[in-house]
C-alpha positions, 0 to 999 in steps of 0.5 A: 521502459518497454514492458517486454523488456527483462526485469530484474527481480528484486525486494526493497525493505525500509523502515519508516517512522510514523509520520505522514513525511513517510508517505511521501517517502513510501510513494516514491520508493514504490513508484521507482519499482512501478516504472520499472515494470513499465506501468502506464501513467494510469496505473502509476496513478492508482499504485501511489494513490493505494501506497498513500492511503495504506502508509497513512492508515499505518501512521495514523490509525496503527501507531497512532503517530508514535514516535517509537513505532515503525512501519515497515515497508517491503517493496518486491517486483518480479517481471509479471508483479509488483507486491507492497507490504505495509506492516504498523505496530499498532493495536491491529483492527477487525476487516468486518468492523470497517464502515462501508464508505458508500453507506448511507450517512458515510459518503461524506465522511472525512475518512473511510474510503482508504481500503475501497481505493486500495481494493478498488486500484490494486488487483490483490489485497490482503489484510492480516494481524501480525503477532504480537500486535500490528496489521500487515496490508499486502497489494500486488499489481501485476503487469499486463502482458503485451499482445 
């Protein structure tokens, strides 16, 4: 799809189980919408990686694989922007307490790079606590205007 074609505005909501299988389902759903917006292969890869990291965090760190806990995925697209919101039902976390993955002693850690990747790959990243519990991560990727 060419970037200058008209793109329909729409929102998709999904409720996912707290399993790693949900990571693939979330990525596939988001990439379908991103493709409709005309993102190139490099941008699609970055969006996909960001969604994977975010949903893994929700399943593993937020819901801790809780069978009764769900991950809510909302995908919205406008002609100018892709918005992905991932929400879990966990205890929440303080973003200030997240270790810097580039700091000495953390470079070889098996985890801790997800938030950094999301911040790097997406145009905007917003994290907020949900009430009564949980965390919501909102990622935005803007469509580059054709010259």
